[in-house]
MDTraj code that builds the backbone (N, CA, C; nanometers):
import mdtraj as md
import numpy as np

residues = "MET PRO ALA GLN PRO ALA ALA PRO THR ILE PRO HIS GLY ASP PRO PHE ALA LEU PHE ASP ALA TRP TYR ARG GLU ALA ARG GLU THR GLU PRO ASN ASP SER ASN ALA MET ALA LEU ALA THR ALA THR PRO ALA GLY VAL PRO SER VAL ARG MET VAL LEU LEU LYS GLY HIS GLY PRO ASP GLY PHE VAL PHE TYR THR ASN SER HIS SER ARG LYS GLY ALA GLU LEU LEU ALA ASN PRO ASN ALA ALA LEU LEU PHE HIS TRP LYS SER LEU ARG ARG GLN ILE ARG ILE GLU GLY PRO VAL GLU ARG VAL SER GLU GLU GLN ALA ASP ALA TYR PHE ALA SER ARG SER ARG ASP SER GLN LEU GLY ALA VAL ALA SER ASP GLN SER ALA PRO LEU ASP CYS ARG GLU THR PHE LEU ALA ARG TYR ALA ALA ALA GLN ALA ARG PHE GLY ASP GLY PRO ILE ALA ARG PRO PRO HIS TRP PHE GLY PHE ARG LEU VAL PRO CYS ALA LEU GLU PHE TRP GLN ASP GLN PRO HIS ARG LEU HIS ASP ARG ARG ARG PHE ALA ARG ASP ALA ALA ASP ALA ALA GLY TRP SER SER THR LEU LEU PHE PRO".split()
xyz = np.array([
    [0.0861, -0.1189, 0.0000],
    [0.0000, 0.0000, 0.0000],
    [0.0895, 0.1236, 0.0000],
    [0.0589, 0.2270, -0.0820],
    [0.1412, 0.3475, -0.0840],
    [0.1413, 0.4170, 0.0517],
    [0.2535, 0.4798, 0.0817],
    [0.2630, 0.5543, 0.2071],
    [0.1647, 0.6699, 0.2076],
    [0.1073, 0.6967, 0.3229],
    [0.0141, 0.8081, 0.3393],
    [0.0832, 0.9199, 0.4177],
    [0.0586, 1.0466, 0.3794],
    [0.1190, 1.1559, 0.4547],
    [0.0780, 1.1528, 0.6010],
    [0.1723, 1.1820, 0.6877],
    [0.1420, 1.1886, 0.8305],
    [0.0594, 1.3128, 0.8598],
    [-0.0073, 1.3115, 0.9736],
    [-0.0828, 1.4288, 1.0160],
    [0.0126, 1.5467, 1.0313],
    [-0.0335, 1.6704, 1.0044],
    [0.0540, 1.7866, 1.0149],
    [0.1149, 1.7992, 1.1548],
    [0.2416, 1.8346, 1.1579],
    [0.3099, 1.8544, 1.2863],
    [0.3318, 2.0016, 1.3162],
    [0.2987, 2.0889, 1.2215],
    [0.3218, 2.2322, 1.2377],
    [0.1858, 2.3017, 1.2453],
    [0.1439, 2.3455, 1.3622],
    [0.0114, 2.4054, 1.3754],
    [0.0100, 2.5531, 1.3379],
    [-0.1081, 2.6049, 1.3073],
    [-0.1237, 2.7490, 1.2955],
    [-0.1163, 2.8080, 1.4364],
    [-0.0739, 2.9323, 1.4459],
    [-0.0640, 2.9988, 1.5755],
    [0.0336, 3.1135, 1.5679],
    [0.1033, 3.1383, 1.6763],
    [0.2016, 3.2453, 1.6827],
    [0.3340, 3.1936, 1.6268],
    [0.3828, 3.2473, 1.5141],
    [0.5074, 3.1932, 1.4574],
    [0.6284, 3.2166, 1.5460],
    [0.6252, 3.3217, 1.6281],
    [0.7399, 3.3470, 1.7160],
    [0.7433, 3.2468, 1.8309],
    [0.6268, 3.2082, 1.8814],
    [0.6225, 3.1046, 1.9844],
    [0.6718, 2.9722, 1.9273],
    [0.6342, 2.9426, 1.8026],
    [0.6815, 2.8199, 1.7390],
    [0.8327, 2.8259, 1.7160],
    [0.8827, 2.9415, 1.6709],
    [1.0279, 2.9558, 1.6552],
    [1.0978, 2.9326, 1.7886],
    [1.0460, 2.9936, 1.8960],
    [1.1074, 2.9775, 2.0280],
    [1.1147, 2.8302, 2.0679],
    [1.0075, 2.7555, 2.0426],
    [1.0035, 2.6140, 2.0804],
    [1.1069, 2.5336, 2.0010],
    [1.1130, 2.5568, 1.8702],
    [1.2090, 2.4843, 1.7880],
    [1.3524, 2.5250, 1.8221],
    [1.3738, 2.6547, 1.8443],
    [1.5083, 2.7033, 1.8758],
    [1.5551, 2.6470, 2.0095],
    [1.4659, 2.6385, 2.1058],
    [1.5002, 2.5826, 2.2362],
    [1.5446, 2.4371, 2.2202],
    [1.4734, 2.3598, 2.1393],
    [1.5127, 2.2206, 2.1153],
    [1.6488, 2.2142, 2.0466],
    [1.6702, 2.3035, 1.9497],
    [1.7972, 2.3036, 1.8778],
    [1.9129, 2.3359, 1.9711],
    [1.8922, 2.4270, 2.0657],
    [1.9972, 2.4616, 2.1607],
    [2.0374, 2.3411, 2.2451],
    [1.9437, 2.2472, 2.2643],
    [1.9694, 2.1294, 2.3468],
    [2.0281, 2.0128, 2.2677],
    [2.0029, 2.0087, 2.1355],
    [2.0404, 1.8899, 2.0586],
    [2.1443, 1.9142, 1.9506],
    [2.1508, 2.0349, 1.8953],
    [2.2439, 2.0597, 1.7855],
    [2.3859, 2.0650, 1.8415],
    [2.4794, 1.9872, 1.7861],
    [2.6118, 1.9773, 1.8481],
    [2.6960, 2.1044, 1.8379],
    [2.6787, 2.1830, 1.7325],
    [2.7618, 2.3024, 1.7142],
    [2.6788, 2.4187, 1.6604],
    [2.6939, 2.5353, 1.7226],
    [2.6374, 2.6603, 1.6713],
    [2.4903, 2.6478, 1.6322],
    [2.4085, 2.6173, 1.7310],
    [2.2646, 2.6084, 1.7029],
    [2.2065, 2.7424, 1.6602],
    [2.2785, 2.8524, 1.6853],
    [2.2313, 2.9845, 1.6436],
    [2.2860, 3.0259, 1.5073],
    [2.3511, 2.9331, 1.4358],
    [2.4014, 2.9639, 1.3017],
    [2.2864, 2.9708, 1.2031],
    [2.2919, 3.0687, 1.1137],
    [2.1875, 3.0841, 1.0134],
    [2.2505, 3.1363, 0.8847],
    [2.1966, 3.0916, 0.7719],
    [2.2398, 3.1439, 0.6436],
    [2.1706, 3.2781, 0.6224],
    [2.2475, 3.3777, 0.5794],
    [2.1953, 3.5114, 0.5517],
    [2.2118, 3.5387, 0.4030],
    [2.1005, 3.5608, 0.3346],
    [2.1025, 3.5923, 0.1920],
    [2.0746, 3.7409, 0.1733],
    [2.1620, 3.8066, 0.0985],
    [2.1458, 3.9473, 0.0650],
    [2.1538, 3.9619, -0.0867],
    [2.1273, 4.0829, -0.1353],
    [2.1368, 4.1079, -0.2792],
    [2.1740, 4.2530, -0.3025],
    [2.2389, 4.2777, -0.4149],
    [2.2693, 4.4135, -0.4565],
    [2.1407, 4.4797, -0.5057],
    [2.1425, 4.6122, -0.5252],
    [2.0240, 4.6775, -0.5828],
    [1.9846, 4.6199, -0.7186],
    [2.0821, 4.5622, -0.7904],
    [2.0526, 4.5009, -0.9204],
    [1.9996, 4.3592, -0.9069],
    [1.9927, 4.3080, -0.7826],
    [1.9368, 4.1754, -0.7603],
    [2.0370, 4.0626, -0.7660],
    [2.1670, 4.0926, -0.7628],
    [2.2692, 3.9873, -0.7623],
    [2.2814, 3.9342, -0.6195],
    [2.2533, 3.8039, -0.5959],
    [2.2488, 3.7523, -0.4590],
    [2.3832, 3.7034, -0.4086],
    [2.3944, 3.6946, -0.2761],
    [2.5063, 3.6268, -0.2110],
    [2.4557, 3.5734, -0.0778],
    [2.5223, 3.4714, -0.0261],
    [2.4779, 3.4076, 0.0972],
    [2.5984, 3.3634, 0.1771],
    [2.5839, 3.3670, 0.3117],
    [2.6898, 3.3235, 0.4008],
    [2.6283, 3.2908, 0.5367],
    [2.7062, 3.2262, 0.6237],
    [2.6582, 3.1929, 0.7574],
    [2.6935, 3.3047, 0.8548],
    [2.5968, 3.3389, 0.9398],
    [2.6188, 3.4340, 1.0490],
    [2.5546, 3.3742, 1.1743],
    [2.5703, 3.4436, 1.2882],
    [2.5155, 3.3932, 1.4141],
    [2.4029, 3.4838, 1.4632],
    [2.2933, 3.4230, 1.5014],
    [2.1819, 3.4953, 1.5614],
    [2.2235, 3.5427, 1.7003],
    [2.2032, 3.6724, 1.7280],
    [2.2428, 3.7271, 1.8571],
    [2.1260, 3.7872, 1.9341],
    [2.0071, 3.7755, 1.8841],
    [1.8887, 3.8231, 1.9534],
    [1.7676, 3.7999, 1.8660],
    [1.6537, 3.7717, 1.9281],
    [1.5327, 3.7517, 1.8485],
    [1.4093, 3.7754, 1.9342],
    [1.3007, 3.8040, 1.8675],
    [1.1722, 3.8279, 1.9316],
    [1.0745, 3.8785, 1.8282],
    [0.9551, 3.9177, 1.8692],
    [0.8558, 3.9668, 1.7736],
    [0.9020, 4.0867, 1.6915],
    [1.0031, 4.1609, 1.7426],
    [1.0520, 4.2762, 1.6675],
    [1.1540, 4.2371, 1.5614],
    [1.2038, 4.1124, 1.5629],
    [1.2931, 4.0701, 1.4577],
    [1.4089, 3.9845, 1.5054],
    [1.5017, 3.9586, 1.4124],
    [1.6138, 3.8684, 1.4327],
    [1.7429, 3.9482, 1.4111],
    [1.8309, 3.9497, 1.5124],
    [1.9442, 4.0409, 1.5164],
    [2.0755, 3.9663, 1.4935],
    [2.1630, 4.0278, 1.4142],
    [2.2994, 3.9792, 1.3952],
    [2.3894, 4.1012, 1.3790],
    [2.5215, 4.0803, 1.3924],
    [2.6174, 4.1908, 1.3899],
    [2.7243, 4.1643, 1.2842],
    [2.7773, 4.2739, 1.2283],
    [2.8794, 4.2584, 1.1258],
    [2.9509, 4.3900, 1.1018],
    [3.0592, 4.3829, 1.0276],
    [3.1292, 4.4997, 0.9764],
    [3.0500, 4.5513, 0.8563],
    [3.0026, 4.6740, 0.8631],
    [2.9188, 4.7255, 0.7549],
    [2.9969, 4.7507, 0.6267],
    [3.1324, 4.7455, 0.6343],
    [3.2143, 4.7574, 0.5144],
    [3.2300, 4.6242, 0.4427],
    [3.1814, 4.5162, 0.5030],
    [3.1886, 4.3846, 0.4386],
    [3.0901, 4.3793, 0.3218],
    [3.0983, 4.2735, 0.2438],
    [3.0061, 4.2611, 0.1306],
    [2.8615, 4.2586, 0.1785],
    [2.8344, 4.1787, 0.2823],
    [2.6958, 4.1697, 0.3289],
    [2.6490, 4.3021, 0.3870],
    [2.7391, 4.3715, 0.4606],
    [2.7016, 4.4998, 0.5169],
    [2.6697, 4.6014, 0.4093],
    [2.7539, 4.6083, 0.3071],
    [2.7313, 4.7032, 0.1982],
    [2.6017, 4.6717, 0.1243],
    [2.5755, 4.5429, 0.1020],
    [2.4521, 4.5062, 0.0316],
    [2.3291, 4.5379, 0.1152],
    [2.3368, 4.5160, 0.2463],
    [2.2220, 4.5455, 0.3319],
    [2.1944, 4.6958, 0.3383],
    [2.2991, 4.7767, 0.3374],
    [2.2789, 4.9213, 0.3390],
    [2.2227, 4.9702, 0.2065],
    [2.2626, 4.9071, 0.0949],
    [2.2149, 4.9495, -0.0367],
    [2.0785, 4.8912, -0.0713],
    [2.0491, 4.7714, -0.0188],
    [1.9226, 4.7031, -0.0480],
    [1.8774, 4.6366, 0.0814],
    [1.8049, 4.7091, 0.1674],
    [1.7736, 4.6590, 0.3025],
    [1.6618, 4.5555, 0.3057],
    [1.6827, 4.4476, 0.2336],
    [1.5927, 4.3324, 0.2348],
    [1.6789, 4.2075, 0.2375],
    [1.6357, 4.1066, 0.3137],
    [1.7201, 3.9888, 0.3283],
    [1.6348, 3.8669, 0.3616],
    [1.7009, 3.7524, 0.3644],
    [1.6363, 3.6269, 0.4031],
    [1.7317, 3.5488, 0.4910],
    [1.6750, 3.4740, 0.5856],
    [1.7515, 3.3889, 0.6766],
    [1.7072, 3.2444, 0.6592],
    [1.7975, 3.1532, 0.6878],
    [1.7639, 3.0111, 0.6887],
    [1.8331, 2.9447, 0.8064],
    [1.7538, 2.8850, 0.8947],
    [1.8054, 2.7980, 0.9997],
    [1.7867, 2.6541, 0.9518],
    [1.8929, 2.5738, 0.9618],
    [1.8820, 2.4313, 0.9294],
    [1.9420, 2.3523, 1.0442],
    [1.8557, 2.2822, 1.1164],
    [1.9013, 2.2014, 1.2291],
    [1.8974, 2.0552, 1.1882],
    [2.0114, 2.0047, 1.1465],
    [2.0187, 1.8692, 1.0914],
    [1.9808, 1.7643, 1.1941],
    [2.0184, 1.7870, 1.3213],
    [1.9882, 1.6888, 1.4251],
    [1.8374, 1.6738, 1.4471],
    [1.7624, 1.7803, 1.4209],
    [1.6165, 1.7772, 1.4379],
    [1.5420, 1.7554, 1.3064],
    [1.6163, 1.7595, 1.1950],
    [1.5568, 1.7451, 1.0613],
    [1.4487, 1.8521, 1.0405],
    [1.4879, 1.9760, 1.0721],
    [1.3974, 2.0898, 1.0605],
    [1.4703, 2.2081, 0.9965],
    [1.3919, 2.2953, 0.9351],
    [1.4479, 2.4219, 0.8899],
    [1.3406, 2.5304, 0.8980],
    [1.3875, 2.6547, 0.9093],
    [1.2991, 2.7705, 0.9127],
    [1.3562, 2.8751, 0.8185],
    [1.2720, 2.9245, 0.7266],
    [1.3084, 3.0331, 0.6367],
    [1.2370, 3.1596, 0.6838],
    [1.3090, 3.2722, 0.6824],
    [1.2544, 3.3990, 0.7305],
    [1.2894, 3.5073, 0.6290],
    [1.1929, 3.5901, 0.5940],
    [1.2144, 3.6947, 0.4937],
    [1.1612, 3.8271, 0.5456],
    [1.2272, 3.9374, 0.5060],
    [1.1753, 4.0668, 0.5444],
    [1.2754, 4.1790, 0.5264],
    [1.2319, 4.3012, 0.5529],
    [1.3218, 4.4165, 0.5466],
    [1.4169, 4.4182, 0.6654],
    [1.5249, 4.4942, 0.6498],
    [1.6301, 4.4991, 0.7501],
    [1.6486, 4.6433, 0.7962],
    [1.6739, 4.6597, 0.9262],
    [1.7021, 4.7910, 0.9830],
    [1.8216, 4.7802, 1.0765],
    [1.8849, 4.8946, 1.1064],
    [1.9971, 4.8950, 1.2009],
    [1.9452, 4.8902, 1.3437],
    [2.0189, 4.8222, 1.4306],
    [1.9886, 4.8303, 1.5731],
    [2.0397, 4.9638, 1.6253],
    [2.0001, 5.0014, 1.7452],
    [2.0439, 5.1284, 1.8028],
    [2.1930, 5.1243, 1.8342],
    [2.2533, 5.2431, 1.8420],
    [2.3939, 5.2521, 1.8799],
    [2.4159, 5.1926, 2.0190],
    [2.3215, 5.2163, 2.1091],
    [2.3333, 5.1642, 2.2451],
    [2.3325, 5.0117, 2.2467],
    [2.2458, 4.9525, 2.1648],
    [2.2396, 4.8065, 2.1587],
    [2.3674, 4.7499, 2.0991],
    [2.4183, 4.8141, 1.9936],
    [2.5430, 4.7682, 1.9324],
    [2.6601, 4.7807, 2.0305],
    [2.6649, 4.8915, 2.1051],
    [2.7716, 4.9084, 2.2041],
    [2.7657, 4.7991, 2.3110],
    [2.6445, 4.7695, 2.3575],
    [2.6284, 4.6702, 2.4635],
    [2.6717, 4.5323, 2.4151],
    [2.6345, 4.4970, 2.2924],
    [2.6754, 4.3655, 2.2435],
    [2.8264, 4.3598, 2.2208],
    [2.8836, 4.4659, 2.1629],
    [3.0281, 4.4661, 2.1391],
    [3.1047, 4.4495, 2.2700],
    [3.0551, 4.5161, 2.3747],
    [3.1212, 4.5069, 2.5052],
    [3.1119, 4.3668, 2.5638],
    [3.0108, 4.2892, 2.5221],
    [2.9940, 4.1534, 2.5758],
    [3.0843, 4.0513, 2.5070],
    [3.1433, 4.0868, 2.3943],
    [3.2293, 3.9935, 2.3208],
    [3.3614, 3.9744, 2.3938],
    [3.4276, 3.8638, 2.3628],
    [3.5598, 3.8411, 2.4199],
    [3.6556, 3.9490, 2.3700],
    [3.7584, 3.9757, 2.4473],
    [3.8549, 4.0790, 2.4089],
    [3.9214, 4.0453, 2.2757],
    [3.9536, 3.9189, 2.2535],
    [4.0151, 3.8793, 2.1271],
    [3.9223, 3.9074, 2.0093],
    [3.7918, 3.8837, 2.0271],
    [3.6962, 3.9115, 1.9196],
    [3.6837, 4.0612, 1.8943],
    [3.6887, 4.1402, 2.0005],
    [3.6859, 4.2858, 1.9840],
    [3.8073, 4.3329, 1.9042],
    [3.9254, 4.2812, 1.9405],
    [4.0469, 4.3200, 1.8690],
    [4.0417, 4.2756, 1.7230],
    [3.9856, 4.1585, 1.6992],
    [3.9729, 4.1107, 1.5622],
    [3.8843, 4.2012, 1.4790],
    [3.7763, 4.2514, 1.5402],
    [3.6864, 4.3423, 1.4684],
    [3.7574, 4.4725, 1.4341],
    [3.8443, 4.5199, 1.5234],
    [3.9201, 4.6430, 1.4978],
    [4.0225, 4.6204, 1.3872],
    [4.0877, 4.5050, 1.3876],
    [4.1987, 4.4789, 1.2963],
    [4.1543, 4.4416, 1.1556],
    [4.0321, 4.3920, 1.1394],
    [3.9909, 4.3350, 1.0115],
    [3.9171, 4.4344, 0.9228],
    [3.9589, 4.4435, 0.7972],
    [3.8810, 4.5101, 0.6928],
    [3.8001, 4.4010, 0.6228],
    [3.6948, 4.3553, 0.6866],
    [3.6240, 4.2355, 0.6428],
    [3.5839, 4.2424, 0.4958],
    [3.6128, 4.1364, 0.4245],
    [3.5816, 4.1162, 0.2824],
    [3.6784, 4.1867, 0.1878],
    [3.7666, 4.2739, 0.2381],
    [3.8635, 4.3409, 0.1513],
    [3.9767, 4.2442, 0.1157],
    [4.0416, 4.2613, 0.0010],
    [4.1537, 4.1743, -0.0361],
    [4.2658, 4.1805, 0.0687],
    [4.3288, 4.0655, 0.0925],
    [4.4370, 4.0528, 0.1909],
    [4.5566, 3.9892, 0.1220],
    [4.6736, 4.0569, 0.1275],
    [4.7892, 4.0050, 0.0554],
    [4.8442, 3.8775, 0.1173],
    [4.8418, 3.8702, 0.2525],
    [4.8862, 3.7492, 0.3210],
    [4.8356, 3.7538, 0.4643],
    [4.8278, 3.6383, 0.5283],
    [4.7740, 3.6323, 0.6637],
    [4.8605, 3.7095, 0.7622],
    [4.9903, 3.7166, 0.7361],
    [5.0795, 3.7883, 0.8259],
    [5.0392, 3.9356, 0.8392],
    [4.9855, 3.9936, 0.7332],
    [4.9409, 4.1327, 0.7398],
    [4.8283, 4.1484, 0.8410],
    [4.7333, 4.0556, 0.8379],
    [4.6219, 4.0619, 0.9324],
    [4.6712, 4.0414, 1.0756],
    [4.7610, 3.9434, 1.0952],
    [4.8135, 3.9183, 1.2295],
    [4.8930, 4.0378, 1.2822],
    [4.9627, 4.1072, 1.1937],
    [5.0369, 4.2268, 1.2351],
    [4.9400, 4.3376, 1.2765],
    [4.8311, 4.3517, 1.2056],
    [4.7311, 4.4524, 1.2422],
    [4.6657, 4.4163, 1.3753],
    [4.6446, 4.2863, 1.3971],
    [4.5885, 4.2418, 1.5256],
    [4.6846, 4.2765, 1.6399],
    [4.8145, 4.2490, 1.6201],
    [4.9143, 4.2806, 1.7227],
    [4.9211, 4.4315, 1.7469],
    [4.9082, 4.5100, 1.6406],
    [4.9102, 4.6553, 1.6553],
    [4.7900, 4.7032, 1.7368],
    [4.6734, 4.6412, 1.7150],
    [4.5555, 4.6769, 1.7931],
    [4.5757, 4.6407, 1.9398],
    [4.6366, 4.5259, 1.9661],
    [4.6669, 4.4874, 2.1041],
    [4.7547, 4.5918, 2.1713],
    [4.8579, 4.6357, 2.1001],
    [4.9501, 4.7345, 2.1568],
    [4.8796, 4.8686, 2.1773],
    [4.7918, 4.9059, 2.0854],
    [4.7259, 5.0367, 2.0936],
    [4.6317, 5.0447, 2.2123],
    [4.5567, 4.9381, 2.2369],
    [4.4574, 4.9415, 2.3441],
    [4.5138, 4.8944, 2.4779],
    [4.6232, 4.8172, 2.4765],
    [4.6791, 4.7677, 2.6018],
    [4.5745, 4.6942, 2.6828],
    [4.5621, 4.7310, 2.8098],
    [4.4615, 4.6700, 2.8964],
    [4.3356, 4.7551, 2.9069],
    [4.3291, 4.8610, 2.8288],
    [4.2150, 4.9516, 2.8371],
    [4.0952, 4.9030, 2.7578],
    [3.9826, 4.9732, 2.7712],
    [3.8614, 4.9352, 2.6975],
    [3.8803, 4.9524, 2.5470],
    [3.8105, 4.8710, 2.4712],
    [3.8190, 4.8748, 2.3253],
    [3.6878, 4.9329, 2.2726],
    [3.6971, 5.0458, 2.2075],
    [3.5767, 5.1099, 2.1546],
    [3.5261, 5.0352, 2.0318],
    [3.3959, 5.0262, 2.0193],
    [3.3357, 4.9641, 1.9011],
    [3.3651, 5.0495, 1.7778],
    [3.4200, 4.9890, 1.6714],
    [3.4400, 5.0662, 1.5487],
    [3.3047, 5.1178, 1.4974],
    [3.2965, 5.2406, 1.4504],
    [3.1673, 5.2966, 1.4097],
    [3.1019, 5.2233, 1.2927],
    [3.1835, 5.1521, 1.2134],
    [3.1278, 5.0792, 1.0989],
    [3.0882, 4.9350, 1.1371],
    [3.1023, 4.8990, 1.2636],
    [3.0672, 4.7643, 1.3109],
    [2.9406, 4.7777, 1.3952],
    [2.8307, 4.7237, 1.3447],
    [2.7052, 4.7391, 1.4174],
    [2.6106, 4.6250, 1.3835],
    [2.4901, 4.6338, 1.4359],
    [2.3943, 4.5255, 1.4204],
    [2.2831, 4.5578, 1.3224],
    [2.2275, 4.4525, 1.2645],
    [2.1107, 4.4618, 1.1784],
    [1.9992, 4.3770, 1.2391],
    [1.8772, 4.4218, 1.2182],
    [1.7598, 4.3456, 1.2615],
    [1.6726, 4.3183, 1.1393],
    [1.6494, 4.1900, 1.1108],
    [1.5555, 4.1540, 1.0059],
    [1.4158, 4.1482, 1.0671],
    [1.3256, 4.2289, 1.0149],
    [1.1877, 4.2356, 1.0640],
    [1.1031, 4.1456, 0.9737],
    [1.0603, 4.0298, 1.0216],
    [1.0006, 3.9311, 0.9306],
    [0.8635, 3.9715, 0.8784],
    [0.8459, 3.9490, 0.7502],
    [0.7129, 3.9582, 0.6914],
    [0.6615, 3.8188, 0.6568],
    [0.7520, 3.7189, 0.6608],
    [0.7119, 3.5807, 0.6347],
    [0.8083, 3.4857, 0.7037],
    [0.7535, 3.3762, 0.7576],
    [0.8333, 3.2686, 0.8156],
    [0.7777, 3.1367, 0.7635],
    [0.8660, 3.0490, 0.7235],
    [0.8225, 2.9183, 0.6731],
    [0.8930, 2.8078, 0.7519],
    [0.8142, 2.7198, 0.8100],
    [0.8647, 2.6094, 0.8916],
    [0.8554, 2.4794, 0.8110],
    [0.9623, 2.4011, 0.8182],
    [0.9702, 2.2739, 0.7438],
    [1.0122, 2.1640, 0.8395],
    [0.9384, 2.0540, 0.8360],
    [0.9681, 1.9378, 0.9206],
    [0.9806, 1.8142, 0.8323],
    [1.0925, 1.7449, 0.8461],
    [1.1121, 1.6225, 0.7680],
    [1.0080, 1.5178, 0.8051],
    [0.9600, 1.4463, 0.7036],
    [0.8700, 1.3328, 0.7231],
    [0.9184, 1.2168, 0.6366],
    [0.8839, 1.0924, 0.6718],
    [0.9281, 0.9779, 0.5917],
    [0.8824, 0.9886, 0.4467],
    [0.9615, 0.9298, 0.3589],
    [0.9291, 0.9176, 0.2165],
    [0.9160, 1.0541, 0.1491],
    [0.9812, 1.1550, 0.2031],
    [0.9778, 1.2915, 0.1498],
    [0.8368, 1.3512, 0.1491],
    [0.7522, 1.3030, 0.2365],
    [0.6181, 1.3592, 0.2522],
    [0.6239, 1.4658, 0.3628],
    [0.7085, 1.5656, 0.3395],
    [0.7435, 1.6615, 0.4436],
    [0.6255, 1.7514, 0.4797],
    [0.6410, 1.8169, 0.5941],
    [0.5395, 1.9083, 0.6458],
    [0.5939, 2.0504, 0.6342],
    [0.5168, 2.1391, 0.5694],
    [0.5582, 2.2787, 0.5526],
    [0.4409, 2.3709, 0.5838],
    [0.4696, 2.4765, 0.6582],
    [0.3688, 2.5802, 0.6822],
    [0.4357, 2.7163, 0.6690],
    [0.3706, 2.8043, 0.5940],
    [0.4210, 2.9403, 0.5728],
    [0.3297, 3.0406, 0.6434],
    [0.3908, 3.1246, 0.7251],
    [0.3206, 3.2329, 0.7938],
    [0.3505, 3.3637, 0.7214],
    [0.2496, 3.4469, 0.7034],
    [0.2674, 3.5779, 0.6416],
    [0.1984, 3.6822, 0.7270],
    [0.2600, 3.7988, 0.7375],
    [0.2013, 3.9068, 0.8156],
    [0.0674, 3.9472, 0.7554],
    [-0.0321, 3.9655, 0.8402],
    [-0.1656, 4.0043, 0.7970],
    [-0.1636, 4.1512, 0.7558],
    [-0.1975, 4.1782, 0.6301],
    [-0.1926, 4.3151, 0.5807],
    [-0.2870, 4.4070, 0.6574],
    [-0.3961, 4.3517, 0.7088],
    [-0.4937, 4.4334, 0.7809],
    [-0.4596, 4.4489, 0.9286],
    [-0.3655, 4.3684, 0.9790],
    [-0.3314, 4.3711, 1.1211],
    [-0.1838, 4.3363, 1.1336],
    [-0.0985, 4.4381, 1.1545],
    [0.0463, 4.4167, 1.1569],
    [0.0890, 4.3190, 1.2652],
    [0.0067, 4.3045, 1.3710],
    [0.0412, 4.2126, 1.4793],
    [-0.0112, 4.0721, 1.4527],
    [-0.0920, 4.0564, 1.3471],
    [-0.1533, 3.9268, 1.3191],
    [-0.0828, 3.8528, 1.2054],
    [-0.1046, 3.7236, 1.2016],
    [-0.0400, 3.6393, 1.1015],
    [-0.1426, 3.5442, 1.0428],
    [-0.1350, 3.5253, 0.9118],
    [-0.2096, 3.4189, 0.8457],
    [-0.1102, 3.3068, 0.8149],
    [-0.1607, 3.1872, 0.7902],
    [-0.0692, 3.0784, 0.7554],
    [-0.1403, 2.9794, 0.6662],
    [-0.0604, 2.9041, 0.5950],
    [-0.1135, 2.7983, 0.5091],
    [-0.0114, 2.6856, 0.4997],
    [-0.0606, 2.5630, 0.4903],
    [0.0268, 2.4507, 0.4618],
    [0.0700, 2.4597, 0.3160],
    [0.1883, 2.4076, 0.2855],
    [0.2414, 2.4046, 0.1509],
    [0.2725, 2.2606, 0.1106],
    [0.2552, 2.2322, -0.0178],
    [0.3020, 2.1026, -0.0665],
    [0.4532, 2.0934, -0.0433],
    [0.5021, 1.9747, -0.0052],
    [0.6478, 1.9621, 0.0157],
    [0.7233, 1.9626, -0.1184],
])
top = md.Topology()
chain = top.add_chain()
for i, resn in enumerate(residues, 1):
    res = top.add_residue(resn, chain, resSeq=i)
    for name in ("N", "CA", "C"):
        top.add_atom(name, md.element.get_by_symbol(name[0]), res)
traj = md.Trajectory(xyz[None], top)
């Protein structure tokens, strides 16, 4: 007898509560970097690029990550403030896609997060011209050593071009693996008539 699709495992409801539940499980089961997510950006002409970044805050107001704004992703986000995220938790056989416009976090929030980083990470942010051509690794290590000497044991100020972005979701799509590729998918979209409300629909896998 042909396999029958299993009952849906992804209910309609609050997509942020569902994200919290899945993320909590991932934090307990994923062996490395459960907060890793693929970030897709594009130029104003629509040329895409994607890379992995780390989620550093989330809630109904959006999903926060930090970067050097002079990097490729930073420049693309400033020129075209729309992006997409993808969480893939292999241990749970789940993924979540998130799409929406992007905005900068406040200077105060960026300062607070930068201050929470390890000193070595702070120095690395000062020393690196992220995404720019590098003639050899020794050049970067020399710049790192120079930053160490410059700051000594004193506080390290956040570089003004290093700050956070918040993706404000207009859509979230949850995917759950099922046997025989009869997967479960549900897409949530912001209700045009109620910014705090969400509609959702199941999708064919």
